[in-house]
mmCIF file of the C-alpha atoms, coordinates in Angstrom:
data_MODEL
# 
_entry.id   MODEL 
# 
loop_
_atom_site.group_PDB 
_atom_site.id 
_atom_site.type_symbol 
_atom_site.label_atom_id 
_atom_site.label_alt_id 
_atom_site.label_comp_id 
_atom_site.label_asym_id 
_atom_site.label_entity_id 
_atom_site.label_seq_id 
_atom_site.pdbx_PDB_ins_code 
_atom_site.Cartn_x 
_atom_site.Cartn_y 
_atom_site.Cartn_z 
_atom_site.occupancy 
_atom_site.B_iso_or_equiv 
_atom_site.pdbx_formal_charge 
_atom_site.auth_seq_id 
_atom_site.auth_comp_id 
_atom_site.auth_asym_id 
_atom_site.auth_atom_id 
_atom_site.pdbx_PDB_model_num 
ATOM 1   C CA . GLN A 1 1   ? -20.106 129.789 254.859 1.00 0.00 ? 1   GLN A CA 1 
ATOM 2   C CA . PRO A 1 2   ? -18.604 132.005 252.110 1.00 0.00 ? 2   PRO A CA 1 
ATOM 3   C CA . GLN A 1 3   ? -14.721 132.056 251.859 1.00 0.00 ? 3   GLN A CA 1 
ATOM 4   C CA . LEU A 1 4   ? -12.059 133.314 250.218 1.00 0.00 ? 4   LEU A CA 1 
ATOM 5   C CA . GLU A 1 5   ? -8.680  131.796 250.239 1.00 0.00 ? 5   GLU A CA 1 
ATOM 6   C CA . GLU A 1 6   ? -5.458  133.274 248.964 1.00 0.00 ? 6   GLU A CA 1 
ATOM 7   C CA . SER A 1 7   ? -2.475  131.676 247.727 1.00 0.00 ? 7   SER A CA 1 
ATOM 8   C CA . GLY A 1 8   ? 0.894   132.604 245.891 1.00 0.00 ? 8   GLY A CA 1 
ATOM 9   C CA . GLY A 1 9   ? 2.729   134.645 248.767 1.00 0.00 ? 9   GLY A CA 1 
ATOM 10  C CA . GLY A 1 10  ? 6.071   133.951 249.311 1.00 0.00 ? 10  GLY A CA 1 
ATOM 11  C CA . LEU A 1 11  ? 9.889   135.199 249.637 1.00 0.00 ? 11  LEU A CA 1 
ATOM 12  C CA . VAL A 1 12  ? 10.922  136.956 246.708 1.00 0.00 ? 12  VAL A CA 1 
ATOM 13  C CA . GLN A 1 13  ? 14.117  139.090 245.670 1.00 0.00 ? 13  GLN A CA 1 
ATOM 14  C CA . PRO A 1 14  ? 13.976  142.847 245.022 1.00 0.00 ? 14  PRO A CA 1 
ATOM 15  C CA . GLY A 1 15  ? 12.705  143.200 241.259 1.00 0.00 ? 15  GLY A CA 1 
ATOM 16  C CA . GLY A 1 16  ? 11.406  139.592 241.237 1.00 0.00 ? 16  GLY A CA 1 
ATOM 17  C CA . SER A 1 17  ? 7.635   139.060 240.313 1.00 0.00 ? 17  SER A CA 1 
ATOM 18  C CA . LEU A 1 18  ? 4.601   137.291 242.041 1.00 0.00 ? 18  LEU A CA 1 
ATOM 19  C CA . ARG A 1 19  ? 1.049   136.192 240.983 1.00 0.00 ? 19  ARG A CA 1 
ATOM 20  C CA . LEU A 1 20  ? -1.349  136.083 243.873 1.00 0.00 ? 20  LEU A CA 1 
ATOM 21  C CA . SER A 1 21  ? -4.340  134.142 243.259 1.00 0.00 ? 21  SER A CA 1 
ATOM 22  C CA . CYS A 1 22  ? -7.794  134.160 245.268 1.00 0.00 ? 22  CYS A CA 1 
ATOM 23  C CA . THR A 1 23  ? -10.392 131.329 244.984 1.00 0.00 ? 23  THR A CA 1 
ATOM 24  C CA . ALA A 1 24  ? -13.841 131.428 246.463 1.00 0.00 ? 24  ALA A CA 1 
ATOM 25  C CA . SER A 1 25  ? -16.256 128.855 248.045 1.00 0.00 ? 25  SER A CA 1 
ATOM 26  C CA . GLY A 1 26  ? -19.598 129.011 248.896 1.00 0.00 ? 26  GLY A CA 1 
ATOM 27  C CA . PHE A 1 27  ? -20.419 132.004 246.540 1.00 0.00 ? 27  PHE A CA 1 
ATOM 28  C CA . ASN A 1 28  ? -19.909 132.784 242.800 1.00 0.00 ? 28  ASN A CA 1 
ATOM 29  C CA . LEU A 1 29  ? -17.353 135.770 242.514 1.00 0.00 ? 29  LEU A CA 1 
ATOM 30  C CA . ASN A 1 30  ? -18.683 136.528 239.160 1.00 0.00 ? 30  ASN A CA 1 
ATOM 31  C CA . PHE A 1 31  ? -21.241 138.803 240.532 1.00 0.00 ? 31  PHE A CA 1 
ATOM 32  C CA . TYR A 1 32  ? -18.846 140.479 243.042 1.00 0.00 ? 32  TYR A CA 1 
ATOM 33  C CA . HIS A 1 33  ? -16.309 143.501 242.801 1.00 0.00 ? 33  HIS A CA 1 
ATOM 34  C CA . LEU A 1 34  ? -13.157 142.148 244.031 1.00 0.00 ? 34  LEU A CA 1 
ATOM 35  C CA . GLY A 1 35  ? -9.912  143.694 245.261 1.00 0.00 ? 35  GLY A CA 1 
ATOM 36  C CA . TRP A 1 36  ? -6.830  143.537 247.286 1.00 0.00 ? 36  TRP A CA 1 
ATOM 37  C CA . TYR A 1 37  ? -5.459  145.150 250.478 1.00 0.00 ? 37  TYR A CA 1 
ATOM 38  C CA . ARG A 1 38  ? -2.313  144.582 252.180 1.00 0.00 ? 38  ARG A CA 1 
ATOM 39  C CA . GLN A 1 39  ? -1.032  145.577 255.505 1.00 0.00 ? 39  GLN A CA 1 
ATOM 40  C CA . ALA A 1 40  ? 2.750   145.960 256.358 1.00 0.00 ? 40  ALA A CA 1 
ATOM 41  C CA . PRO A 1 41  ? 4.271   145.544 259.876 1.00 0.00 ? 41  PRO A CA 1 
ATOM 42  C CA . GLY A 1 42  ? 3.209   148.687 262.088 1.00 0.00 ? 42  GLY A CA 1 
ATOM 43  C CA . LYS A 1 43  ? 1.384   150.375 259.304 1.00 0.00 ? 43  LYS A CA 1 
ATOM 44  C CA . GLU A 1 44  ? -2.367  150.873 258.120 1.00 0.00 ? 44  GLU A CA 1 
ATOM 45  C CA . ARG A 1 45  ? -3.954  148.527 256.081 1.00 0.00 ? 45  ARG A CA 1 
ATOM 46  C CA . GLU A 1 46  ? -4.134  149.620 252.378 1.00 0.00 ? 46  GLU A CA 1 
ATOM 47  C CA . GLY A 1 47  ? -6.524  149.223 249.723 1.00 0.00 ? 47  GLY A CA 1 
ATOM 48  C CA . VAL A 1 48  ? -3.913  148.498 246.623 1.00 0.00 ? 48  VAL A CA 1 
ATOM 49  C CA . SER A 1 49  ? -6.084  147.499 243.656 1.00 0.00 ? 49  SER A CA 1 
ATOM 50  C CA . CYS A 1 50  ? -9.605  146.456 242.793 1.00 0.00 ? 50  CYS A CA 1 
ATOM 51  C CA . ILE A 1 51  ? -12.106 145.388 239.811 1.00 0.00 ? 51  ILE A CA 1 
ATOM 52  C CA . SER A 1 52  ? -15.421 145.787 239.071 1.00 0.00 ? 52  SER A CA 1 
ATOM 53  C CA . ALA A 1 53  ? -18.042 142.963 238.600 1.00 0.00 ? 53  ALA A CA 1 
ATOM 54  C CA . GLY A 1 54  ? -17.853 143.461 235.159 1.00 0.00 ? 54  GLY A CA 1 
ATOM 55  C CA . SER A 1 55  ? -14.443 143.640 235.019 1.00 0.00 ? 55  SER A CA 1 
ATOM 56  C CA . ARG A 1 56  ? -14.973 147.294 233.321 1.00 0.00 ? 56  ARG A CA 1 
ATOM 57  C CA . SER A 1 57  ? -13.172 149.082 235.658 1.00 0.00 ? 57  SER A CA 1 
ATOM 58  C CA . THR A 1 58  ? -10.215 148.737 237.780 1.00 0.00 ? 58  THR A CA 1 
ATOM 59  C CA . TYR A 1 59  ? -8.543  150.829 240.542 1.00 0.00 ? 59  TYR A CA 1 
ATOM 60  C CA . TYR A 1 60  ? -5.028  150.763 241.728 1.00 0.00 ? 60  TYR A CA 1 
ATOM 61  C CA . ALA A 1 61  ? -3.208  152.997 244.663 1.00 0.00 ? 61  ALA A CA 1 
ATOM 62  C CA . ASP A 1 62  ? -0.794  155.637 243.440 1.00 0.00 ? 62  ASP A CA 1 
ATOM 63  C CA . SER A 1 63  ? 1.962   153.386 245.085 1.00 0.00 ? 63  SER A CA 1 
ATOM 64  C CA . VAL A 1 64  ? 1.643   150.360 243.040 1.00 0.00 ? 64  VAL A CA 1 
ATOM 65  C CA . LYS A 1 65  ? 0.396   151.918 239.524 1.00 0.00 ? 65  LYS A CA 1 
ATOM 66  C CA . ASP A 1 66  ? 2.377   150.361 236.406 1.00 0.00 ? 66  ASP A CA 1 
ATOM 67  C CA . ARG A 1 67  ? 3.611   147.299 238.766 1.00 0.00 ? 67  ARG A CA 1 
ATOM 68  C CA . PHE A 1 68  ? 0.243   145.851 239.832 1.00 0.00 ? 68  PHE A CA 1 
ATOM 69  C CA . THR A 1 69  ? -2.233  144.289 237.608 1.00 0.00 ? 69  THR A CA 1 
ATOM 70  C CA . VAL A 1 70  ? -5.707  142.804 239.028 1.00 0.00 ? 70  VAL A CA 1 
ATOM 71  C CA . SER A 1 71  ? -7.568  140.415 236.776 1.00 0.00 ? 71  SER A CA 1 
ATOM 72  C CA . ARG A 1 72  ? -10.347 137.732 237.170 1.00 0.00 ? 72  ARG A CA 1 
ATOM 73  C CA . ASP A 1 73  ? -11.061 134.363 235.687 1.00 0.00 ? 73  ASP A CA 1 
ATOM 74  C CA . ILE A 1 74  ? -14.934 133.822 235.390 1.00 0.00 ? 74  ILE A CA 1 
ATOM 75  C CA . ALA A 1 75  ? -14.647 130.172 234.780 1.00 0.00 ? 75  ALA A CA 1 
ATOM 76  C CA . LYS A 1 76  ? -12.121 129.774 237.578 1.00 0.00 ? 76  LYS A CA 1 
ATOM 77  C CA . ASN A 1 77  ? -13.881 131.894 240.081 1.00 0.00 ? 77  ASN A CA 1 
ATOM 78  C CA . THR A 1 78  ? -10.533 133.248 240.706 1.00 0.00 ? 78  THR A CA 1 
ATOM 79  C CA . VAL A 1 79  ? -8.835  136.835 240.964 1.00 0.00 ? 79  VAL A CA 1 
ATOM 80  C CA . TYR A 1 80  ? -5.541  137.711 240.693 1.00 0.00 ? 80  TYR A CA 1 
ATOM 81  C CA . LEU A 1 81  ? -3.025  140.063 241.368 1.00 0.00 ? 81  LEU A CA 1 
ATOM 82  C CA . ASP A 1 82  ? 0.280   140.114 239.333 1.00 0.00 ? 82  ASP A CA 1 
ATOM 83  C CA . ILE A 1 83  ? 3.055   142.437 240.647 1.00 0.00 ? 83  ILE A CA 1 
ATOM 84  C CA . VAL A 1 84  ? 6.358   143.124 239.020 1.00 0.00 ? 84  VAL A CA 1 
ATOM 85  C CA . ASP A 1 85  ? 9.541   145.180 240.165 1.00 0.00 ? 85  ASP A CA 1 
ATOM 86  C CA . LEU A 1 86  ? 8.716   143.966 243.730 1.00 0.00 ? 86  LEU A CA 1 
ATOM 87  C CA . ASN A 1 87  ? 10.920  145.991 246.301 1.00 0.00 ? 87  ASN A CA 1 
ATOM 88  C CA . PRO A 1 88  ? 10.987  145.714 249.904 1.00 0.00 ? 88  PRO A CA 1 
ATOM 89  C CA . GLU A 1 89  ? 8.204   148.124 250.456 1.00 0.00 ? 89  GLU A CA 1 
ATOM 90  C CA . ASP A 1 90  ? 5.836   145.443 248.959 1.00 0.00 ? 90  ASP A CA 1 
ATOM 91  C CA . THR A 1 91  ? 6.430   143.408 252.093 1.00 0.00 ? 91  THR A CA 1 
ATOM 92  C CA . ALA A 1 92  ? 3.147   142.747 253.928 1.00 0.00 ? 92  ALA A CA 1 
ATOM 93  C CA . VAL A 1 93  ? 0.025   140.466 254.266 1.00 0.00 ? 93  VAL A CA 1 
ATOM 94  C CA . TYR A 1 94  ? -2.006  140.626 251.077 1.00 0.00 ? 94  TYR A CA 1 
ATOM 95  C CA . TYR A 1 95  ? -5.848  140.217 251.664 1.00 0.00 ? 95  TYR A CA 1 
ATOM 96  C CA . CYS A 1 96  ? -8.384  139.335 248.925 1.00 0.00 ? 96  CYS A CA 1 
ATOM 97  C CA . VAL A 1 97  ? -11.776 140.910 249.072 1.00 0.00 ? 97  VAL A CA 1 
ATOM 98  C CA . ALA A 1 98  ? -14.982 140.875 247.573 1.00 0.00 ? 98  ALA A CA 1 
ATOM 99  C CA . ASP A 1 99  ? -17.937 142.986 248.053 1.00 0.00 ? 99  ASP A CA 1 
ATOM 100 C CA . PHE A 1 100 ? -21.311 143.241 246.263 1.00 0.00 ? 100 PHE A CA 1 
ATOM 101 C CA . ARG A 1 101 ? -22.366 146.818 246.867 1.00 0.00 ? 101 ARG A CA 1 
ATOM 102 C CA . ALA A 1 102 ? -22.338 149.459 244.296 1.00 0.00 ? 102 ALA A CA 1 
ATOM 103 C CA . TRP A 1 103 ? -18.842 149.833 242.414 1.00 0.00 ? 103 TRP A CA 1 
ATOM 104 C CA . GLU A 1 104 ? -19.039 153.835 242.776 1.00 0.00 ? 104 GLU A CA 1 
ATOM 105 C CA . TYR A 1 105 ? -19.184 153.315 246.617 1.00 0.00 ? 105 TYR A CA 1 
ATOM 106 C CA . ILE A 1 106 ? -16.513 150.806 247.310 1.00 0.00 ? 106 ILE A CA 1 
ATOM 107 C CA . LYS A 1 107 ? -14.086 151.518 244.082 1.00 0.00 ? 107 LYS A CA 1 
ATOM 108 C CA . SER A 1 108 ? -11.850 153.687 246.019 1.00 0.00 ? 108 SER A CA 1 
ATOM 109 C CA . MET A 1 109 ? -10.997 151.071 248.778 1.00 0.00 ? 109 MET A CA 1 
ATOM 110 C CA . GLN A 1 110 ? -11.769 153.758 251.538 1.00 0.00 ? 110 GLN A CA 1 
ATOM 111 C CA . ALA A 1 111 ? -15.196 151.768 252.950 1.00 0.00 ? 111 ALA A CA 1 
ATOM 112 C CA . ALA A 1 112 ? -14.387 148.292 254.441 1.00 0.00 ? 112 ALA A CA 1 
ATOM 113 C CA . TRP A 1 113 ? -15.177 145.420 252.458 1.00 0.00 ? 113 TRP A CA 1 
ATOM 114 C CA . ASP A 1 114 ? -17.875 142.830 253.114 1.00 0.00 ? 114 ASP A CA 1 
ATOM 115 C CA . HIS A 1 115 ? -15.993 139.680 252.648 1.00 0.00 ? 115 HIS A CA 1 
ATOM 116 C CA . TRP A 1 116 ? -12.006 139.065 253.504 1.00 0.00 ? 116 TRP A CA 1 
ATOM 117 C CA . GLY A 1 117 ? -9.628  136.074 252.914 1.00 0.00 ? 117 GLY A CA 1 
ATOM 118 C CA . THR A 1 118 ? -7.195  135.171 255.845 1.00 0.00 ? 118 THR A CA 1 
ATOM 119 C CA . GLY A 1 119 ? -4.266  136.653 253.922 1.00 0.00 ? 119 GLY A CA 1 
ATOM 120 C CA . THR A 1 120 ? -1.013  135.529 252.279 1.00 0.00 ? 120 THR A CA 1 
ATOM 121 C CA . GLN A 1 121 ? 2.397   136.876 253.157 1.00 0.00 ? 121 GLN A CA 1 
ATOM 122 C CA . VAL A 1 122 ? 4.562   138.311 250.767 1.00 0.00 ? 122 VAL A CA 1 
ATOM 123 C CA . THR A 1 123 ? 8.406   139.125 251.596 1.00 0.00 ? 123 THR A CA 1 
ATOM 124 C CA . VAL A 1 124 ? 10.621  140.928 249.485 1.00 0.00 ? 124 VAL A CA 1 
ATOM 125 C CA . SER A 1 125 ? 14.094  140.647 250.678 1.00 0.00 ? 125 SER A CA 1 
ATOM 126 C CA . SER A 1 126 ? 17.672  139.890 249.201 1.00 0.00 ? 126 SER A CA 1 
# 
């Protein structure tokens, strides 16, 4: 059973930074496009960033541009989301996702991605 597992969430003060990680078991992430969604309490799920299988292309939601950076480590079968200058509006559960379908179809993150992790909580508060 392919699984994705996120880590790195926690309580952070405004202005702080975090690195979220997502590792896979049961499948090789190198052949998948990878991404991150988040869902804040009472809000709709939001696709915040994704990276293509060959790492040639990335996408960022307007709400996170210049503060979020997505990357992948082929050797570790891991995808990362680096976040700087956190603010309370970033408080959410962050989900790692993977999908094998065409990049042009899923890069906008409007379509539901195939594989999901269970999420990691990020709370930004003083």
